[in-house]
Biopython code that builds the backbone (N, CA, C, O; Angstrom):
import numpy as np
from Bio.PDB.StructureBuilder import StructureBuilder

atoms = [
    (1, "MET", "N", (11.985, 126.163, 131.824)),
    (1, "MET", "CA", (11.173, 125.735, 130.704)),
    (1, "MET", "C", (11.628, 126.430, 129.408)),
    (1, "MET", "O", (11.728, 125.788, 128.362)),
    (2, "LEU", "N", (11.896, 127.715, 129.481)),
    (2, "LEU", "CA", (12.329, 128.466, 128.313)),
    (2, "LEU", "C", (13.699, 127.992, 127.831)),
    (2, "LEU", "O", (13.958, 127.937, 126.629)),
    (3, "ALA", "N", (14.572, 127.652, 128.777)),
    (3, "ALA", "CA", (15.898, 127.153, 128.410)),
    (3, "ALA", "C", (15.784, 125.815, 127.693)),
    (3, "ALA", "O", (16.520, 125.558, 126.740)),
    (4, "ALA", "N", (14.874, 124.965, 128.140)),
    (4, "ALA", "CA", (14.678, 123.661, 127.499)),
    (4, "ALA", "C", (14.158, 123.835, 126.072)),
    (4, "ALA", "O", (14.570, 123.107, 125.168)),
    (5, "LEU", "N", (13.261, 124.789, 125.869)),
    (5, "LEU", "CA", (12.755, 125.060, 124.524)),
    (5, "LEU", "C", (13.860, 125.592, 123.618)),
    (5, "LEU", "O", (13.927, 125.246, 122.439)),
    (6, "GLY", "N", (14.724, 126.435, 124.175)),
    (6, "GLY", "CA", (15.850, 126.955, 123.405)),
    (6, "GLY", "C", (16.811, 125.855, 122.980)),
    (6, "GLY", "O", (17.291, 125.845, 121.847)),
    (7, "ARG", "N", (17.091, 124.926, 123.896)),
    (7, "ARG", "CA", (17.972, 123.796, 123.564)),
    (7, "ARG", "C", (17.330, 122.887, 122.525)),
    (7, "ARG", "O", (18.009, 122.392, 121.625)),
    (8, "ALA", "N", (16.022, 122.666, 122.646)),
    (8, "ALA", "CA", (15.314, 121.826, 121.670)),
    (8, "ALA", "C", (15.337, 122.485, 120.293)),
    (8, "ALA", "O", (15.560, 121.816, 119.284)),
    (9, "TYR", "N", (15.106, 123.793, 120.254)),
    (9, "TYR", "CA", (15.146, 124.510, 118.985)),
    (9, "TYR", "C", (16.536, 124.418, 118.366)),
    (9, "TYR", "O", (16.666, 124.177, 117.165)),
    (10, "ALA", "N", (17.566, 124.607, 119.169)),
    (10, "ALA", "CA", (18.941, 124.541, 118.663)),
    (10, "ALA", "C", (19.249, 123.152, 118.120)),
    (10, "ALA", "O", (19.907, 123.020, 117.088)),
    (11, "ALA", "N", (18.783, 122.128, 118.801)),
    (11, "ALA", "CA", (19.026, 120.755, 118.356)),
    (11, "ALA", "C", (18.321, 120.476, 117.030)),
    (11, "ALA", "O", (18.907, 119.877, 116.129)),
    (12, "VAL", "N", (17.086, 120.901, 116.911)),
    (12, "VAL", "CA", (16.326, 120.694, 115.666)),
    (12, "VAL", "C", (16.963, 121.481, 114.530)),
    (12, "VAL", "O", (17.074, 120.982, 113.410)),
    (13, "ARG", "N", (17.382, 122.706, 114.817)),
    (13, "ARG", "CA", (18.032, 123.528, 113.785)),
    (13, "ARG", "C", (19.339, 122.891, 113.321)),
    (13, "ARG", "O", (19.616, 122.842, 112.122)),
    (14, "TRP", "N", (20.139, 122.407, 114.263)),
    (14, "TRP", "CA", (21.395, 121.736, 113.914)),
    (14, "TRP", "C", (21.110, 120.520, 113.036)),
    (14, "TRP", "O", (21.780, 120.315, 112.024)),
    (15, "TYR", "N", (20.122, 119.715, 113.417)),
    (15, "TYR", "CA", (19.789, 118.509, 112.660)),
    (15, "TYR", "C", (19.366, 118.858, 111.232)),
    (15, "TYR", "O", (19.839, 118.247, 110.275)),
    (16, "LEU", "N", (18.490, 119.823, 111.095)),
    (16, "LEU", "CA", (17.994, 120.178, 109.763)),
    (16, "LEU", "C", (19.084, 120.779, 108.887)),
    (16, "LEU", "O", (19.174, 120.438, 107.708)),
    (17, "THR", "N", (19.911, 121.661, 109.430)),
    (17, "THR", "CA", (20.971, 122.243, 108.619)),
    (17, "THR", "C", (22.010, 121.201, 108.235)),
    (17, "THR", "O", (22.599, 121.279, 107.157)),
    (18, "SER", "N", (22.237, 120.232, 109.105)),
    (18, "SER", "CA", (23.172, 119.158, 108.772)),
    (18, "SER", "C", (22.600, 118.263, 107.675)),
    (18, "SER", "O", (23.314, 117.858, 106.758)),
    (19, "MET", "N", (21.320, 117.964, 107.776)),
    (19, "MET", "CA", (20.681, 117.104, 106.772)),
    (19, "MET", "C", (20.619, 117.780, 105.400)),
    (19, "MET", "O", (20.732, 117.110, 104.373)),
    (20, "MET", "N", (20.443, 119.081, 105.381)),
    (20, "MET", "CA", (20.333, 119.807, 104.125)),
    (20, "MET", "C", (21.697, 120.136, 103.522)),
    (20, "MET", "O", (21.770, 120.594, 102.382)),
    (21, "GLY", "N", (22.767, 119.911, 104.263)),
    (21, "GLY", "CA", (24.096, 120.161, 103.739)),
    (21, "GLY", "C", (24.599, 121.570, 103.960)),
    (21, "GLY", "O", (25.625, 121.958, 103.401)),
    (22, "ASP", "N", (23.888, 122.344, 104.773)),
    (22, "ASP", "CA", (24.277, 123.739, 104.998)),
    (22, "ASP", "C", (25.633, 123.862, 105.682)),
    (22, "ASP", "O", (26.303, 124.886, 105.542)),
    (23, "THR", "N", (26.041, 122.850, 106.410)),
    (23, "THR", "CA", (27.309, 122.902, 107.140)),
    (23, "THR", "C", (28.433, 122.187, 106.393)),
    (23, "THR", "O", (29.530, 122.029, 106.927)),
    (24, "ALA", "N", (28.169, 121.761, 105.174)),
    (24, "ALA", "CA", (29.153, 120.979, 104.420)),
    (24, "ALA", "C", (30.428, 121.766, 104.141)),
    (24, "ALA", "O", (31.530, 121.231, 104.272)),
    (25, "TYR", "N", (30.287, 123.021, 103.761)),
    (25, "TYR", "CA", (31.474, 123.821, 103.443)),
    (25, "TYR", "C", (32.320, 124.058, 104.688)),
    (25, "TYR", "O", (33.540, 123.902, 104.648)),
    (26, "ALA", "N", (31.690, 124.428, 105.778)),
    (26, "ALA", "CA", (32.426, 124.670, 107.026)),
    (26, "ALA", "C", (33.141, 123.402, 107.478)),
    (26, "ALA", "O", (34.282, 123.466, 107.936)),
    (27, "GLY", "N", (32.491, 122.267, 107.355)),
    (27, "GLY", "CA", (33.128, 120.999, 107.712)),
    (27, "GLY", "C", (34.299, 120.665, 106.808)),
    (27, "GLY", "O", (35.318, 120.146, 107.262)),
    (28, "TYR", "N", (34.147, 120.968, 105.520)),
    (28, "TYR", "CA", (35.231, 120.714, 104.569)),
    (28, "TYR", "C", (36.435, 121.597, 104.855)),
    (28, "TYR", "O", (37.576, 121.138, 104.808)),
    (29, "VAL", "N", (36.176, 122.868, 105.153)),
    (29, "VAL", "CA", (37.271, 123.788, 105.472)),
    (29, "VAL", "C", (37.996, 123.327, 106.737)),
    (29, "VAL", "O", (39.226, 123.346, 106.787)),
    (30, "ALA", "N", (37.249, 122.917, 107.749)),
    (30, "ALA", "CA", (37.867, 122.430, 108.986)),
    (30, "ALA", "C", (38.717, 121.192, 108.707)),
    (30, "ALA", "O", (39.827, 121.070, 109.225)),
    (31, "HIS", "N", (38.200, 120.279, 107.896)),
    (31, "HIS", "CA", (38.946, 119.072, 107.532)),
    (31, "HIS", "C", (40.221, 119.433, 106.774)),
    (31, "HIS", "O", (41.293, 118.898, 107.055)),
    (32, "LEU", "N", (40.093, 120.333, 105.824)),
    (32, "LEU", "CA", (41.244, 120.729, 105.006)),
    (32, "LEU", "C", (42.331, 121.357, 105.867)),
    (32, "LEU", "O", (43.510, 121.039, 105.710)),
    (33, "ARG", "N", (41.947, 122.233, 106.761)),
    (33, "ARG", "CA", (42.935, 122.892, 107.623)),
    (33, "ARG", "C", (43.579, 121.929, 108.602)),
    (33, "ARG", "O", (44.743, 122.092, 108.967)),
    (34, "ARG", "N", (42.823, 120.927, 109.028)),
    (34, "ARG", "CA", (43.338, 119.951, 109.992)),
    (34, "ARG", "C", (44.258, 118.923, 109.330)),
    (34, "ARG", "O", (45.307, 118.587, 109.879)),
    (35, "THR", "N", (43.877, 118.429, 108.172)),
    (35, "THR", "CA", (44.625, 117.327, 107.554)),
    (35, "THR", "C", (45.545, 117.751, 106.413)),
    (35, "THR", "O", (46.522, 117.061, 106.122)),
    (36, "HIS", "N", (45.250, 118.862, 105.772)),
    (36, "HIS", "CA", (46.060, 119.342, 104.652)),
    (36, "HIS", "C", (46.316, 120.846, 104.797)),
    (36, "HIS", "O", (45.830, 121.627, 103.979)),
    (37, "PRO", "N", (47.055, 121.261, 105.802)),
    (37, "PRO", "CA", (47.227, 122.704, 106.038)),
    (37, "PRO", "C", (47.969, 123.435, 104.925)),
    (37, "PRO", "O", (47.903, 124.662, 104.843)),
    (38, "ASP", "N", (48.674, 122.700, 104.070)),
    (38, "ASP", "CA", (49.423, 123.341, 102.986)),
    (38, "ASP", "C", (48.557, 123.621, 101.750)),
    (38, "ASP", "O", (48.955, 124.406, 100.889)),
    (39, "ARG", "N", (47.398, 122.999, 101.653)),
    (39, "ARG", "CA", (46.515, 123.206, 100.500)),
    (39, "ARG", "C", (45.744, 124.513, 100.626)),
    (39, "ARG", "O", (45.373, 124.914, 101.728)),
    (40, "PRO", "N", (45.503, 125.178, 99.495)),
    (40, "PRO", "CA", (44.680, 126.390, 99.557)),
    (40, "PRO", "C", (43.213, 126.028, 99.804)),
    (40, "PRO", "O", (42.740, 124.991, 99.340)),
    (41, "VAL", "N", (42.515, 126.867, 100.518)),
    (41, "VAL", "CA", (41.098, 126.639, 100.809)),
    (41, "VAL", "C", (40.282, 127.260, 99.682)),
    (41, "VAL", "O", (40.416, 128.453, 99.409)),
    (42, "PRO", "N", (39.428, 126.457, 99.014)),
    (42, "PRO", "CA", (38.610, 127.018, 97.934)),
    (42, "PRO", "C", (37.532, 127.942, 98.498)),
    (42, "PRO", "O", (37.163, 127.846, 99.669)),
    (43, "SER", "N", (37.047, 128.819, 97.661)),
    (43, "SER", "CA", (35.927, 129.659, 98.080)),
    (43, "SER", "C", (34.686, 128.773, 98.214)),
    (43, "SER", "O", (34.657, 127.646, 97.720)),
    (44, "GLU", "N", (33.686, 129.293, 98.876)),
    (44, "GLU", "CA", (32.463, 128.505, 99.048)),
    (44, "GLU", "C", (31.822, 128.213, 97.693)),
    (44, "GLU", "O", (31.274, 127.133, 97.477)),
    (45, "ARG", "N", (31.893, 129.164, 96.805)),
    (45, "ARG", "CA", (31.342, 128.965, 95.461)),
    (45, "ARG", "C", (32.077, 127.841, 94.725)),
    (45, "ARG", "O", (31.440, 126.996, 94.095)),
    (46, "GLU", "N", (33.409, 127.826, 94.800)),
    (46, "GLU", "CA", (34.193, 126.761, 94.169)),
    (46, "GLU", "C", (33.872, 125.400, 94.784)),
    (46, "GLU", "O", (33.775, 124.395, 94.079)),
    (47, "PHE", "N", (33.708, 125.381, 96.103)),
    (47, "PHE", "CA", (33.371, 124.133, 96.788)),
    (47, "PHE", "C", (32.060, 123.550, 96.268)),
    (47, "PHE", "O", (31.991, 122.371, 95.923)),
    (48, "TRP", "N", (31.006, 124.393, 96.213)),
    (48, "TRP", "CA", (29.711, 123.897, 95.768)),
    (48, "TRP", "C", (29.715, 123.496, 94.303)),
    (48, "TRP", "O", (29.054, 122.527, 93.928)),
    (49, "ARG", "N", (30.445, 124.218, 93.471)),
    (49, "ARG", "CA", (30.545, 123.818, 92.056)),
    (49, "ARG", "C", (31.196, 122.443, 91.925)),
    (49, "ARG", "O", (30.722, 121.594, 91.169)),
    (50, "ALA", "N", (32.282, 122.230, 92.663)),
    (50, "ALA", "CA", (32.965, 120.938, 92.608)),
    (50, "ALA", "C", (32.081, 119.830, 93.171)),
    (50, "ALA", "O", (32.059, 118.719, 92.642)),
    (51, "ARG", "N", (31.359, 120.131, 94.238)),
    (51, "ARG", "CA", (30.487, 119.121, 94.851)),
    (51, "ARG", "C", (29.370, 118.705, 93.894)),
    (51, "ARG", "O", (29.098, 117.516, 93.728)),
    (52, "TYR", "N", (28.729, 119.686, 93.268)),
    (52, "TYR", "CA", (27.658, 119.361, 92.327)),
    (52, "TYR", "C", (28.186, 118.693, 91.064)),
    (52, "TYR", "O", (27.508, 117.841, 90.490)),
    (53, "ALA", "N", (29.375, 119.061, 90.626)),
    (53, "ALA", "CA", (29.973, 118.401, 89.468)),
    (53, "ALA", "C", (30.263, 116.940, 89.782)),
    (53, "ALA", "O", (30.049, 116.066, 88.941)),
    (54, "GLU", "N", (30.750, 116.675, 90.989)),
    (54, "GLU", "CA", (31.014, 115.293, 91.397)),
    (54, "GLU", "C", (29.719, 114.493, 91.470)),
    (54, "GLU", "O", (29.679, 113.343, 91.033)),
    (55, "GLN", "N", (28.677, 115.080, 92.008)),
    (55, "GLN", "CA", (27.387, 114.388, 92.079)),
    (55, "GLN", "C", (26.833, 114.113, 90.684)),
    (55, "GLN", "O", (26.232, 113.063, 90.452)),
    (56, "GLY", "N", (27.026, 115.033, 89.766)),
    (56, "GLY", "CA", (26.549, 114.835, 88.410)),
    (56, "GLY", "C", (27.349, 113.785, 87.662)),
    (56, "GLY", "O", (26.812, 113.073, 86.813)),
    (57, "ALA", "N", (28.643, 113.687, 87.980)),
    (57, "ALA", "CA", (29.509, 112.724, 87.300)),
    (57, "ALA", "C", (29.277, 111.294, 87.789)),
    (57, "ALA", "O", (29.457, 110.345, 87.026)),
    (58, "SER", "N", (28.883, 111.130, 89.047)),
    (58, "SER", "CA", (28.629, 109.788, 89.578)),
    (58, "SER", "C", (27.315, 109.776, 90.340)),
    (58, "SER", "O", (27.307, 109.832, 91.570)),
    (59, "PRO", "N", (26.198, 109.703, 89.614)),
    (59, "PRO", "CA", (24.865, 109.822, 90.251)),
    (59, "PRO", "C", (24.379, 108.561, 90.964)),
    (59, "PRO", "O", (23.258, 108.563, 91.474)),
    (60, "GLU", "N", (25.155, 107.502, 91.024)),
    (60, "GLU", "CA", (24.658, 106.274, 91.634)),
    (60, "GLU", "C", (24.392, 106.397, 93.124)),
    (60, "GLU", "O", (23.709, 105.541, 93.687)),
    (61, "GLY", "N", (24.903, 107.429, 93.786)),
    (61, "GLY", "CA", (24.671, 107.607, 95.207)),
    (61, "GLY", "C", (23.377, 108.337, 95.520)),
    (61, "GLY", "O", (23.033, 108.498, 96.691)),
    (62, "ARG", "N", (22.648, 108.783, 94.499)),
    (62, "ARG", "CA", (21.425, 109.534, 94.730)),
    (62, "ARG", "C", (20.205, 108.665, 94.464)),
    (62, "ARG", "O", (20.286, 107.642, 93.784)),
    (63, "CYS", "N", (19.097, 109.083, 95.003)),
    (63, "CYS", "CA", (17.861, 108.321, 94.802)),
    (63, "CYS", "C", (17.158, 108.718, 93.508)),
    (63, "CYS", "O", (16.425, 107.909, 92.939)),
    (64, "CYS", "N", (17.362, 109.940, 93.032)),
    (64, "CYS", "CA", (16.602, 110.421, 91.867)),
    (64, "CYS", "C", (17.514, 110.939, 90.784)),
    (64, "CYS", "O", (17.041, 111.380, 89.737)),
]
sb = StructureBuilder()
sb.init_structure("model")
sb.init_model(0)
sb.init_chain("A")
sb.init_seg("    ")
for serial, (resi, resn, name, xyz) in enumerate(atoms, 1):
    if name == "N":
        sb.init_residue(resn, " ", resi, " ")
    sb.init_atom(name, np.array(xyz, "f"), 0.0, 1.0, " ", f" {name:<3s}", serial, name[0])
structure = sb.get_structure()
């Protein structure tokens, strides 16, 4: 029973962090290393600045 609760908690945590974008940087780094190994990996701060700048430049994908 305790193991099932632990798995449920892990699943809910994974879902929420994915929905909130908490794993976006890690996913981007993995993609960059897999598909473009010669490119430098930006810092997490640089990644988020570029991501928010892109969202601000083309807001049609957002609801608000």
